[in-house]
PyMOL Python script that loads the backbone (N, CA, C, O; Angstrom):
from pymol import cmd

cmd.read_pdbstr("""\
ATOM      1  N   MET A   1       6.910 -72.877 -21.255  1.00  0.00           N
ATOM      2  CA  MET A   1       7.480 -71.625 -21.705  1.00  0.00           C
ATOM      3  C   MET A   1       8.648 -71.823 -22.669  1.00  0.00           C
ATOM      4  O   MET A   1       8.712 -71.119 -23.677  1.00  0.00           O
ATOM      5  N   PRO A   2       9.591 -72.764 -22.404  1.00  0.00           N
ATOM      6  CA  PRO A   2      10.681 -72.953 -23.356  1.00  0.00           C
ATOM      7  C   PRO A   2      10.204 -73.404 -24.738  1.00  0.00           C
ATOM      8  O   PRO A   2      10.843 -73.089 -25.742  1.00  0.00           O
ATOM      9  N   VAL A   3       9.084 -74.139 -24.801  1.00  0.00           N
ATOM     10  CA  VAL A   3       8.569 -74.571 -26.100  1.00  0.00           C
ATOM     11  C   VAL A   3       8.078 -73.364 -26.893  1.00  0.00           C
ATOM     12  O   VAL A   3       8.248 -73.295 -28.110  1.00  0.00           O
ATOM     13  N   ARG A   4       7.470 -72.421 -26.190  1.00  0.00           N
ATOM     14  CA  ARG A   4       7.003 -71.201 -26.864  1.00  0.00           C
ATOM     15  C   ARG A   4       8.179 -70.398 -27.416  1.00  0.00           C
ATOM     16  O   ARG A   4       8.125 -69.909 -28.544  1.00  0.00           O
ATOM     17  N   LYS A   5       9.244 -70.263 -26.617  1.00  0.00           N
ATOM     18  CA  LYS A   5      10.431 -69.548 -27.072  1.00  0.00           C
ATOM     19  C   LYS A   5      11.064 -70.248 -28.265  1.00  0.00           C
ATOM     20  O   LYS A   5      11.483 -69.599 -29.223  1.00  0.00           O
ATOM     21  N   LEU A   6      11.133 -71.563 -28.206  1.00  0.00           N
ATOM     22  CA  LEU A   6      11.701 -72.343 -29.305  1.00  0.00           C
ATOM     23  C   LEU A   6      10.885 -72.153 -30.584  1.00  0.00           C
ATOM     24  O   LEU A   6      11.446 -71.974 -31.665  1.00  0.00           O
ATOM     25  N   ALA A   7       9.570 -72.192 -30.455  1.00  0.00           N
ATOM     26  CA  ALA A   7       8.707 -72.026 -31.623  1.00  0.00           C
ATOM     27  C   ALA A   7       8.844 -70.630 -32.231  1.00  0.00           C
ATOM     28  O   ALA A   7       8.880 -70.484 -33.452  1.00  0.00           O
ATOM     29  N   VAL A   8       8.921 -69.612 -31.384  1.00  0.00           N
ATOM     30  CA  VAL A   8       9.049 -68.242 -31.873  1.00  0.00           C
ATOM     31  C   VAL A   8      10.404 -68.040 -32.539  1.00  0.00           C
ATOM     32  O   VAL A   8      10.488 -67.387 -33.580  1.00  0.00           O
ATOM     33  N   GLU A   9      11.469 -68.591 -31.954  1.00  0.00           N
ATOM     34  CA  GLU A   9      12.795 -68.476 -32.570  1.00  0.00           C
ATOM     35  C   GLU A   9      12.836 -69.205 -33.911  1.00  0.00           C
ATOM     36  O   GLU A   9      13.431 -68.714 -34.871  1.00  0.00           O
ATOM     37  N   PHE A  10      12.208 -70.368 -33.975  1.00  0.00           N
ATOM     38  CA  PHE A  10      12.141 -71.112 -35.240  1.00  0.00           C
ATOM     39  C   PHE A  10      11.399 -70.307 -36.299  1.00  0.00           C
ATOM     40  O   PHE A  10      11.839 -70.218 -37.445  1.00  0.00           O
ATOM     41  N   LEU A  11      10.283 -69.727 -35.909  1.00  0.00           N
ATOM     42  CA  LEU A  11       9.505 -68.916 -36.848  1.00  0.00           C
ATOM     43  C   LEU A  11      10.303 -67.689 -37.302  1.00  0.00           C
ATOM     44  O   LEU A  11      10.300 -67.346 -38.484  1.00  0.00           O
ATOM     45  N   GLY A  12      10.979 -67.036 -36.370  1.00  0.00           N
ATOM     46  CA  GLY A  12      11.781 -65.869 -36.721  1.00  0.00           C
ATOM     47  C   GLY A  12      12.911 -66.209 -37.676  1.00  0.00           C
ATOM     48  O   GLY A  12      13.163 -65.476 -38.632  1.00  0.00           O
ATOM     49  N   THR A  13      13.595 -67.324 -37.419  1.00  0.00           N
ATOM     50  CA  THR A  13      14.665 -67.756 -38.312  1.00  0.00           C
ATOM     51  C   THR A  13      14.116 -68.107 -39.686  1.00  0.00           C
ATOM     52  O   THR A  13      14.734 -67.792 -40.703  1.00  0.00           O
ATOM     53  N   ALA A  14      12.963 -68.753 -39.721  1.00  0.00           N
ATOM     54  CA  ALA A  14      12.350 -69.102 -41.002  1.00  0.00           C
ATOM     55  C   ALA A  14      11.968 -67.859 -41.793  1.00  0.00           C
ATOM     56  O   ALA A  14      12.155 -67.815 -43.009  1.00  0.00           O
ATOM     57  N   ILE A  15      11.437 -66.856 -41.118  1.00  0.00           N
ATOM     58  CA  ILE A  15      11.080 -65.607 -41.797  1.00  0.00           C
ATOM     59  C   ILE A  15      12.325 -64.915 -42.327  1.00  0.00           C
ATOM     60  O   ILE A  15      12.330 -64.424 -43.456  1.00  0.00           O
ATOM     61  N   LEU A  16      13.375 -64.872 -41.524  1.00  0.00           N
ATOM     62  CA  LEU A  16      14.619 -64.240 -41.965  1.00  0.00           C
ATOM     63  C   LEU A  16      15.184 -64.945 -43.188  1.00  0.00           C
ATOM     64  O   LEU A  16      15.576 -64.288 -44.152  1.00  0.00           O
ATOM     65  N   VAL A  17      15.232 -66.250 -43.163  1.00  0.00           N
ATOM     66  CA  VAL A  17      15.774 -67.002 -44.295  1.00  0.00           C
ATOM     67  C   VAL A  17      14.896 -66.821 -45.526  1.00  0.00           C
ATOM     68  O   VAL A  17      15.407 -66.607 -46.625  1.00  0.00           O
ATOM     69  N   TYR A  18      13.595 -66.903 -45.353  1.00  0.00           N
ATOM     70  CA  TYR A  18      12.690 -66.799 -46.493  1.00  0.00           C
ATOM     71  C   TYR A  18      12.769 -65.420 -47.145  1.00  0.00           C
ATOM     72  O   TYR A  18      12.909 -65.320 -48.363  1.00  0.00           O
ATOM     73  N   VAL A  19      12.680 -64.366 -46.352  1.00  0.00           N
ATOM     74  CA  VAL A  19      12.622 -63.014 -46.904  1.00  0.00           C
ATOM     75  C   VAL A  19      14.001 -62.529 -47.343  1.00  0.00           C
ATOM     76  O   VAL A  19      14.208 -62.207 -48.513  1.00  0.00           O
ATOM     77  N   ALA A  20      14.938 -62.478 -46.404  1.00  0.00           N
ATOM     78  CA  ALA A  20      16.233 -61.861 -46.685  1.00  0.00           C
ATOM     79  C   ALA A  20      17.069 -62.706 -47.647  1.00  0.00           C
ATOM     80  O   ALA A  20      17.623 -62.178 -48.612  1.00  0.00           O
ATOM     81  N   CYS A  21      17.163 -63.983 -47.398  1.00  0.00           N
ATOM     82  CA  CYS A  21      17.934 -64.828 -48.313  1.00  0.00           C
ATOM     83  C   CYS A  21      17.224 -64.971 -49.652  1.00  0.00           C
ATOM     84  O   CYS A  21      17.869 -65.158 -50.684  1.00  0.00           O
ATOM     85  N   GLY A  22      15.916 -64.883 -49.639  1.00  0.00           N
ATOM     86  CA  GLY A  22      15.176 -64.894 -50.900  1.00  0.00           C
ATOM     87  C   GLY A  22      15.481 -63.675 -51.746  1.00  0.00           C
ATOM     88  O   GLY A  22      15.651 -63.786 -52.960  1.00  0.00           O
ATOM     89  N   VAL A  23      15.550 -62.520 -51.119  1.00  0.00           N
ATOM     90  CA  VAL A  23      15.906 -61.302 -51.854  1.00  0.00           C
ATOM     91  C   VAL A  23      17.328 -61.406 -52.388  1.00  0.00           C
ATOM     92  O   VAL A  23      17.580 -61.052 -53.540  1.00  0.00           O
ATOM     93  N   ALA A  24      18.261 -61.886 -51.570  1.00  0.00           N
ATOM     94  CA  ALA A  24      19.648 -62.025 -52.013  1.00  0.00           C
ATOM     95  C   ALA A  24      19.746 -62.994 -53.186  1.00  0.00           C
ATOM     96  O   ALA A  24      20.503 -62.758 -54.128  1.00  0.00           O
ATOM     97  N   THR A  25      18.990 -64.075 -53.132  1.00  0.00           N
ATOM     98  CA  THR A  25      19.014 -65.041 -54.227  1.00  0.00           C
ATOM     99  C   THR A  25      18.450 -64.436 -55.506  1.00  0.00           C
ATOM    100  O   THR A  25      18.997 -64.642 -56.589  1.00  0.00           O
ATOM    101  N   LEU A  26      17.372 -63.703 -55.382  1.00  0.00           N
ATOM    102  CA  LEU A  26      16.791 -63.085 -56.572  1.00  0.00           C
ATOM    103  C   LEU A  26      17.699 -62.010 -57.149  1.00  0.00           C
ATOM    104  O   LEU A  26      17.781 -61.855 -58.367  1.00  0.00           O
ATOM    105  N   MET A  27      18.378 -61.271 -56.290  1.00  0.00           N
ATOM    106  CA  MET A  27      19.229 -60.184 -56.776  1.00  0.00           C
ATOM    107  C   MET A  27      20.518 -60.689 -57.403  1.00  0.00           C
ATOM    108  O   MET A  27      20.968 -60.145 -58.411  1.00  0.00           O
ATOM    109  N   PHE A  28      21.121 -61.722 -56.821  1.00  0.00           N
ATOM    110  CA  PHE A  28      22.440 -62.147 -57.279  1.00  0.00           C
ATOM    111  C   PHE A  28      22.448 -63.516 -57.945  1.00  0.00           C
ATOM    112  O   PHE A  28      23.263 -63.767 -58.833  1.00  0.00           O
ATOM    113  N   GLY A  29      21.555 -64.401 -57.528  1.00  0.00           N
ATOM    114  CA  GLY A  29      21.598 -65.768 -58.033  1.00  0.00           C
ATOM    115  C   GLY A  29      20.980 -65.942 -59.396  1.00  0.00           C
ATOM    116  O   GLY A  29      21.580 -66.558 -60.277  1.00  0.00           O
ATOM    117  N   PHE A  30      19.786 -65.409 -59.585  1.00  0.00           N
ATOM    118  CA  PHE A  30      19.059 -65.653 -60.820  1.00  0.00           C
ATOM    119  C   PHE A  30      18.993 -64.448 -61.738  1.00  0.00           C
ATOM    120  O   PHE A  30      18.607 -64.579 -62.900  1.00  0.00           O
ATOM    121  N   LYS A  31      19.363 -63.274 -61.240  1.00  0.00           N
ATOM    122  CA  LYS A  31      19.377 -62.030 -62.022  1.00  0.00           C
ATOM    123  C   LYS A  31      18.017 -61.717 -62.637  1.00  0.00           C
ATOM    124  O   LYS A  31      17.935 -61.275 -63.782  1.00  0.00           O
ATOM    125  N   PHE A  32      16.952 -61.948 -61.873  1.00  0.00           N
ATOM    126  CA  PHE A  32      15.616 -61.618 -62.356  1.00  0.00           C
ATOM    127  C   PHE A  32      15.377 -60.118 -62.377  1.00  0.00           C
ATOM    128  O   PHE A  32      14.643 -59.621 -63.232  1.00  0.00           O
ATOM    129  N   ALA A  33      15.989 -59.390 -61.445  1.00  0.00           N
ATOM    130  CA  ALA A  33      15.674 -57.982 -61.266  1.00  0.00           C
ATOM    131  C   ALA A  33      16.618 -57.061 -62.039  1.00  0.00           C
ATOM    132  O   ALA A  33      16.655 -55.863 -61.760  1.00  0.00           O
ATOM    133  N   GLY A  34      17.364 -57.571 -62.980  1.00  0.00           N
ATOM    134  CA  GLY A  34      18.268 -56.732 -63.757  1.00  0.00           C
ATOM    135  C   GLY A  34      19.714 -57.093 -63.501  1.00  0.00           C
ATOM    136  O   GLY A  34      20.014 -58.088 -62.841  1.00  0.00           O
ATOM    137  N   THR A  35      20.599 -56.282 -64.025  1.00  0.00           N
ATOM    138  CA  THR A  35      22.014 -56.605 -63.922  1.00  0.00           C
ATOM    139  C   THR A  35      22.786 -55.616 -63.055  1.00  0.00           C
ATOM    140  O   THR A  35      24.014 -55.695 -63.010  1.00  0.00           O
ATOM    141  N   SER A  36      22.131 -54.701 -62.376  1.00  0.00           N
ATOM    142  CA  SER A  36      22.804 -53.717 -61.545  1.00  0.00           C
ATOM    143  C   SER A  36      23.233 -54.343 -60.220  1.00  0.00           C
ATOM    144  O   SER A  36      22.396 -54.745 -59.411  1.00  0.00           O
ATOM    145  N   VAL A  37      24.536 -54.419 -60.011  1.00  0.00           N
ATOM    146  CA  VAL A  37      25.052 -54.994 -58.777  1.00  0.00           C
ATOM    147  C   VAL A  37      24.769 -54.069 -57.594  1.00  0.00           C
ATOM    148  O   VAL A  37      24.442 -54.540 -56.505  1.00  0.00           O
ATOM    149  N   ALA A  38      24.892 -52.759 -57.800  1.00  0.00           N
ATOM    150  CA  ALA A  38      24.656 -51.807 -56.711  1.00  0.00           C
ATOM    151  C   ALA A  38      23.223 -51.891 -56.198  1.00  0.00           C
ATOM    152  O   ALA A  38      22.992 -51.836 -54.990  1.00  0.00           O
ATOM    153  N   ALA A  39      22.274 -52.022 -57.093  1.00  0.00           N
ATOM    154  CA  ALA A  39      20.874 -52.143 -56.677  1.00  0.00           C
ATOM    155  C   ALA A  39      20.659 -53.438 -55.911  1.00  0.00           C
ATOM    156  O   ALA A  39      19.876 -53.474 -54.962  1.00  0.00           O
ATOM    157  N   GLY A  40      21.338 -54.494 -56.311  1.00  0.00           N
ATOM    158  CA  GLY A  40      21.226 -55.768 -55.607  1.00  0.00           C
ATOM    159  C   GLY A  40      21.795 -55.695 -54.207  1.00  0.00           C
ATOM    160  O   GLY A  40      21.232 -56.271 -53.276  1.00  0.00           O
ATOM    161  N   VAL A  41      22.913 -54.988 -54.045  1.00  0.00           N
ATOM    162  CA  VAL A  41      23.520 -54.840 -52.726  1.00  0.00           C
ATOM    163  C   VAL A  41      22.602 -54.039 -51.810  1.00  0.00           C
ATOM    164  O   VAL A  41      22.399 -54.408 -50.653  1.00  0.00           O
ATOM    165  N   VAL A  42      22.051 -52.947 -52.323  1.00  0.00           N
ATOM    166  CA  VAL A  42      21.159 -52.108 -51.518  1.00  0.00           C
ATOM    167  C   VAL A  42      19.887 -52.881 -51.147  1.00  0.00           C
ATOM    168  O   VAL A  42      19.450 -52.842 -49.997  1.00  0.00           O
ATOM    169  N   ALA A  43      19.304 -53.572 -52.110  1.00  0.00           N
ATOM    170  CA  ALA A  43      18.083 -54.333 -51.833  1.00  0.00           C
ATOM    171  C   ALA A  43      18.335 -55.434 -50.810  1.00  0.00           C
ATOM    172  O   ALA A  43      17.503 -55.661 -49.932  1.00  0.00           O
ATOM    173  N   THR A  44      19.466 -56.119 -50.910  1.00  0.00           N
ATOM    174  CA  THR A  44      19.791 -57.180 -49.965  1.00  0.00           C
ATOM    175  C   THR A  44      20.034 -56.611 -48.572  1.00  0.00           C
ATOM    176  O   THR A  44      19.569 -57.174 -47.581  1.00  0.00           O
ATOM    177  N   ALA A  45      20.757 -55.503 -48.493  1.00  0.00           N
ATOM    178  CA  ALA A  45      21.010 -54.881 -47.189  1.00  0.00           C
ATOM    179  C   ALA A  45      19.708 -54.420 -46.542  1.00  0.00           C
ATOM    180  O   ALA A  45      19.499 -54.628 -45.347  1.00  0.00           O
ATOM    181  N   LEU A  46      18.838 -53.798 -47.326  1.00  0.00           N
ATOM    182  CA  LEU A  46      17.559 -53.358 -46.779  1.00  0.00           C
ATOM    183  C   LEU A  46      16.689 -54.535 -46.356  1.00  0.00           C
ATOM    184  O   LEU A  46      15.998 -54.464 -45.339  1.00  0.00           O
ATOM    185  N   ALA A  47      16.720 -55.611 -47.128  1.00  0.00           N
ATOM    186  CA  ALA A  47      15.919 -56.788 -46.781  1.00  0.00           C
ATOM    187  C   ALA A  47      16.373 -57.375 -45.448  1.00  0.00           C
ATOM    188  O   ALA A  47      15.543 -57.655 -44.583  1.00  0.00           O
ATOM    189  N   PHE A  48      17.681 -57.563 -45.273  1.00  0.00           N
ATOM    190  CA  PHE A  48      18.186 -58.106 -44.012  1.00  0.00           C
ATOM    191  C   PHE A  48      17.923 -57.143 -42.856  1.00  0.00           C
ATOM    192  O   PHE A  48      17.450 -57.556 -41.797  1.00  0.00           O
ATOM    193  N   GLY A  49      18.226 -55.877 -43.057  1.00  0.00           N
ATOM    194  CA  GLY A  49      18.070 -54.900 -41.979  1.00  0.00           C
ATOM    195  C   GLY A  49      16.638 -54.726 -41.535  1.00  0.00           C
ATOM    196  O   GLY A  49      16.350 -54.749 -40.339  1.00  0.00           O
ATOM    197  N   LEU A  50      15.735 -54.551 -42.484  1.00  0.00           N
ATOM    198  CA  LEU A  50      14.337 -54.331 -42.128  1.00  0.00           C
ATOM    199  C   LEU A  50      13.675 -55.593 -41.576  1.00  0.00           C
ATOM    200  O   LEU A  50      12.819 -55.515 -40.694  1.00  0.00           O
ATOM    201  N   THR A  51      14.070 -56.751 -42.094  1.00  0.00           N
ATOM    202  CA  THR A  51      13.529 -58.001 -41.562  1.00  0.00           C
ATOM    203  C   THR A  51      13.979 -58.206 -40.117  1.00  0.00           C
ATOM    204  O   THR A  51      13.174 -58.568 -39.259  1.00  0.00           O
ATOM    205  N   LEU A  52      15.264 -57.974 -39.849  1.00  0.00           N
ATOM    206  CA  LEU A  52      15.740 -58.117 -38.469  1.00  0.00           C
ATOM    207  C   LEU A  52      15.103 -57.091 -37.545  1.00  0.00           C
ATOM    208  O   LEU A  52      14.781 -57.407 -36.400  1.00  0.00           O
ATOM    209  N   LEU A  53      14.919 -55.872 -38.024  1.00  0.00           N
ATOM    210  CA  LEU A  53      14.265 -54.842 -37.218  1.00  0.00           C
ATOM    211  C   LEU A  53      12.854 -55.271 -36.835  1.00  0.00           C
ATOM    212  O   LEU A  53      12.458 -55.152 -35.675  1.00  0.00           O
ATOM    213  N   ALA A  54      12.103 -55.767 -37.800  1.00  0.00           N
ATOM    214  CA  ALA A  54      10.741 -56.216 -37.527  1.00  0.00           C
ATOM    215  C   ALA A  54      10.733 -57.408 -36.569  1.00  0.00           C
ATOM    216  O   ALA A  54       9.886 -57.481 -35.678  1.00  0.00           O
ATOM    217  N   LEU A  55      11.666 -58.337 -36.746  1.00  0.00           N
ATOM    218  CA  LEU A  55      11.708 -59.504 -35.867  1.00  0.00           C
ATOM    219  C   LEU A  55      12.067 -59.117 -34.436  1.00  0.00           C
ATOM    220  O   LEU A  55      11.524 -59.684 -33.488  1.00  0.00           O
ATOM    221  N   VAL A  56      12.963 -58.171 -34.275  1.00  0.00           N
ATOM    222  CA  VAL A  56      13.317 -57.731 -32.917  1.00  0.00           C
ATOM    223  C   VAL A  56      12.105 -57.131 -32.218  1.00  0.00           C
ATOM    224  O   VAL A  56      11.881 -57.386 -31.034  1.00  0.00           O
ATOM    225  N   TYR A  57      11.332 -56.345 -32.932  1.00  0.00           N
ATOM    226  CA  TYR A  57      10.153 -55.738 -32.316  1.00  0.00           C
ATOM    227  C   TYR A  57       9.051 -56.759 -32.043  1.00  0.00           C
ATOM    228  O   TYR A  57       8.371 -56.669 -31.020  1.00  0.00           O
ATOM    229  N   PHE A  58       8.863 -57.731 -32.943  1.00  0.00           N
ATOM    230  CA  PHE A  58       7.753 -58.655 -32.787  1.00  0.00           C
ATOM    231  C   PHE A  58       8.064 -59.845 -31.890  1.00  0.00           C
ATOM    232  O   PHE A  58       7.235 -60.215 -31.059  1.00  0.00           O
ATOM    233  N   ILE A  59       9.236 -60.453 -32.037  1.00  0.00           N
ATOM    234  CA  ILE A  59       9.517 -61.648 -31.237  1.00  0.00           C
ATOM    235  C   ILE A  59      10.500 -61.383 -30.110  1.00  0.00           C
ATOM    236  O   ILE A  59      10.747 -62.271 -29.294  1.00  0.00           O
ATOM    237  N   GLY A  60      11.062 -60.197 -30.043  1.00  0.00           N
ATOM    238  CA  GLY A  60      12.009 -59.856 -28.981  1.00  0.00           C
ATOM    239  C   GLY A  60      11.454 -60.014 -27.582  1.00  0.00           C
ATOM    240  O   GLY A  60      12.122 -60.602 -26.731  1.00  0.00           O
ATOM    241  N   PRO A  61      10.256 -59.512 -27.308  1.00  0.00           N
ATOM    242  CA  PRO A  61       9.717 -59.654 -25.953  1.00  0.00           C
ATOM    243  C   PRO A  61       9.446 -61.112 -25.539  1.00  0.00           C
ATOM    244  O   PRO A  61       9.415 -61.424 -24.349  1.00  0.00           O
ATOM    245  N   VAL A  62       9.254 -61.981 -26.502  1.00  0.00           N
ATOM    246  CA  VAL A  62       8.939 -63.372 -26.176  1.00  0.00           C
ATOM    247  C   VAL A  62      10.202 -64.184 -25.922  1.00  0.00           C
ATOM    248  O   VAL A  62      10.281 -64.924 -24.941  1.00  0.00           O
ATOM    249  N   SER A  63      11.202 -64.045 -26.813  1.00  0.00           N
ATOM    250  CA  SER A  63      12.337 -64.959 -26.743  1.00  0.00           C
ATOM    251  C   SER A  63      13.699 -64.287 -26.663  1.00  0.00           C
ATOM    252  O   SER A  63      14.707 -64.986 -26.560  1.00  0.00           O
ATOM    253  N   GLY A  64      13.772 -62.989 -26.706  1.00  0.00           N
ATOM    254  CA  GLY A  64      15.064 -62.318 -26.729  1.00  0.00           C
ATOM    255  C   GLY A  64      15.554 -62.063 -28.134  1.00  0.00           C
ATOM    256  O   GLY A  64      16.531 -61.339 -28.329  1.00  0.00           O
ATOM    257  N   SER A  65      14.900 -62.639 -29.107  1.00  0.00           N
ATOM    258  CA  SER A  65      15.139 -62.397 -30.525  1.00  0.00           C
ATOM    259  C   SER A  65      16.571 -62.669 -30.959  1.00  0.00           C
ATOM    260  O   SER A  65      17.224 -61.797 -31.533  1.00  0.00           O
ATOM    261  N   HIS A  66      17.062 -63.872 -30.686  1.00  0.00           N
ATOM    262  CA  HIS A  66      18.390 -64.233 -31.173  1.00  0.00           C
ATOM    263  C   HIS A  66      18.365 -64.455 -32.674  1.00  0.00           C
ATOM    264  O   HIS A  66      19.319 -64.096 -33.364  1.00  0.00           O
ATOM    265  N   VAL A  67      17.310 -65.031 -33.185  1.00  0.00           N
ATOM    266  CA  VAL A  67      17.057 -65.344 -34.595  1.00  0.00           C
ATOM    267  C   VAL A  67      18.112 -66.286 -35.175  1.00  0.00           C
ATOM    268  O   VAL A  67      17.762 -67.254 -35.850  1.00  0.00           O
ATOM    269  N   ASN A  68      19.380 -66.025 -34.928  1.00  0.00           N
ATOM    270  CA  ASN A  68      20.459 -66.861 -35.434  1.00  0.00           C
ATOM    271  C   ASN A  68      20.749 -67.963 -34.411  1.00  0.00           C
ATOM    272  O   ASN A  68      21.097 -67.655 -33.271  1.00  0.00           O
ATOM    273  N   PRO A  69      20.615 -69.228 -34.788  1.00  0.00           N
ATOM    274  CA  PRO A  69      20.891 -70.314 -33.837  1.00  0.00           C
ATOM    275  C   PRO A  69      22.319 -70.285 -33.286  1.00  0.00           C
ATOM    276  O   PRO A  69      22.553 -70.737 -32.165  1.00  0.00           O
ATOM    277  N   ALA A  70      23.267 -69.765 -34.048  1.00  0.00           N
ATOM    278  CA  ALA A  70      24.646 -69.679 -33.559  1.00  0.00           C
ATOM    279  C   ALA A  70      24.748 -68.719 -32.375  1.00  0.00           C
ATOM    280  O   ALA A  70      25.542 -68.951 -31.463  1.00  0.00           O
ATOM    281  N   VAL A  71      23.962 -67.652 -32.375  1.00  0.00           N
ATOM    282  CA  VAL A  71      23.955 -66.710 -31.257  1.00  0.00           C
ATOM    283  C   VAL A  71      23.383 -67.390 -30.013  1.00  0.00           C
ATOM    284  O   VAL A  71      23.900 -67.205 -28.911  1.00  0.00           O
ATOM    285  N   THR A  72      22.339 -68.162 -30.184  1.00  0.00           N
ATOM    286  CA  THR A  72      21.742 -68.880 -29.061  1.00  0.00           C
ATOM    287  C   THR A  72      22.723 -69.891 -28.474  1.00  0.00           C
ATOM    288  O   THR A  72      22.842 -70.004 -27.254  1.00  0.00           O
ATOM    289  N   ILE A  73      23.421 -70.620 -29.329  1.00  0.00           N
ATOM    290  CA  ILE A  73      24.412 -71.595 -28.847  1.00  0.00           C
ATOM    291  C   ILE A  73      25.555 -70.879 -28.128  1.00  0.00           C
ATOM    292  O   ILE A  73      26.037 -71.350 -27.098  1.00  0.00           O
ATOM    293  N   GLY A  74      25.985 -69.744 -28.672  1.00  0.00           N
ATOM    294  CA  GLY A  74      27.038 -68.974 -28.013  1.00  0.00           C
ATOM    295  C   GLY A  74      26.611 -68.471 -26.647  1.00  0.00           C
ATOM    296  O   GLY A  74      27.389 -68.520 -25.694  1.00  0.00           O
ATOM    297  N   ALA A  75      25.379 -67.987 -26.544  1.00  0.00           N
ATOM    298  CA  ALA A  75      24.869 -67.526 -25.245  1.00  0.00           C
ATOM    299  C   ALA A  75      24.752 -68.688 -24.267  1.00  0.00           C
ATOM    300  O   ALA A  75      24.984 -68.518 -23.070  1.00  0.00           O
ATOM    301  N   LEU A  76      24.397 -69.855 -24.765  1.00  0.00           N
ATOM    302  CA  LEU A  76      24.317 -71.041 -23.909  1.00  0.00           C
ATOM    303  C   LEU A  76      25.701 -71.440 -23.404  1.00  0.00           C
ATOM    304  O   LEU A  76      25.864 -71.739 -22.222  1.00  0.00           O
ATOM    305  N   LEU A  77      26.692 -71.447 -24.281  1.00  0.00           N
ATOM    306  CA  LEU A  77      28.037 -71.860 -23.895  1.00  0.00           C
ATOM    307  C   LEU A  77      28.705 -70.880 -22.933  1.00  0.00           C
ATOM    308  O   LEU A  77      29.524 -71.284 -22.108  1.00  0.00           O
ATOM    309  N   THR A  78      28.364 -69.603 -23.031  1.00  0.00           N
ATOM    310  CA  THR A  78      28.947 -68.615 -22.120  1.00  0.00           C
ATOM    311  C   THR A  78      28.163 -68.491 -20.820  1.00  0.00           C
ATOM    312  O   THR A  78      28.566 -67.747 -19.926  1.00  0.00           O
ATOM    313  N   GLY A  79      27.050 -69.208 -20.703  1.00  0.00           N
ATOM    314  CA  GLY A  79      26.272 -69.206 -19.472  1.00  0.00           C
ATOM    315  C   GLY A  79      25.282 -68.063 -19.342  1.00  0.00           C
ATOM    316  O   GLY A  79      24.785 -67.803 -18.246  1.00  0.00           O
ATOM    317  N   ARG A  80      24.990 -67.389 -20.416  1.00  0.00           N
ATOM    318  CA  ARG A  80      24.049 -66.257 -20.356  1.00  0.00           C
ATOM    319  C   ARG A  80      22.592 -66.702 -20.363  1.00  0.00           C
ATOM    320  O   ARG A  80      21.714 -65.960 -19.923  1.00  0.00           O
ATOM    321  N   ILE A  81      22.333 -67.904 -20.858  1.00  0.00           N
ATOM    322  CA  ILE A  81      20.987 -68.464 -20.789  1.00  0.00           C
ATOM    323  C   ILE A  81      21.102 -69.903 -20.275  1.00  0.00           C
ATOM    324  O   ILE A  81      22.089 -70.584 -20.554  1.00  0.00           O
ATOM    325  N   PRO A  82      20.100 -70.363 -19.529  1.00  0.00           N
ATOM    326  CA  PRO A  82      20.151 -71.752 -19.040  1.00  0.00           C
ATOM    327  C   PRO A  82      19.858 -72.749 -20.168  1.00  0.00           C
ATOM    328  O   PRO A  82      19.319 -72.385 -21.214  1.00  0.00           O
ATOM    329  N   LEU A  83      20.215 -73.973 -19.938  1.00  0.00           N
ATOM    330  CA  LEU A  83      20.051 -75.025 -20.946  1.00  0.00           C
ATOM    331  C   LEU A  83      18.588 -75.237 -21.317  1.00  0.00           C
ATOM    332  O   LEU A  83      18.293 -75.542 -22.473  1.00  0.00           O
ATOM    333  N   LEU A  84      17.678 -75.086 -20.382  1.00  0.00           N
ATOM    334  CA  LEU A  84      16.263 -75.319 -20.667  1.00  0.00           C
ATOM    335  C   LEU A  84      15.662 -74.271 -21.601  1.00  0.00           C
ATOM    336  O   LEU A  84      14.649 -74.532 -22.250  1.00  0.00           O
ATOM    337  N   GLU A  85      16.266 -73.106 -21.676  1.00  0.00           N
ATOM    338  CA  GLU A  85      15.743 -72.077 -22.583  1.00  0.00           C
ATOM    339  C   GLU A  85      16.283 -72.289 -23.966  1.00  0.00           C
ATOM    340  O   GLU A  85      15.961 -71.527 -24.878  1.00  0.00           O
TER     341      GLU A  85
END
""", "prot")
cmd.dss("prot")
cmd.show_as("cartoon", "prot")
cmd.util.cbc("prot")
cmd.orient("prot")
């Protein structure tokens, strides 16, 4: 069971990085989508928000949907999850 949770969390983090950080990079890093900063901020916010929303619904029942490894480490250090999870 812990291997399944680990795999799902890894997949969720990979999806978040690929989609949301990819949108942020395209909007601000390479300026492919134009020069409007406001549009880039809105697109990046929507990308992060909608990606996290989808991940919570899809992988939440399996692993708790931490997605961010720092959140998982924090929960481990505070004793909210056991070391094996």
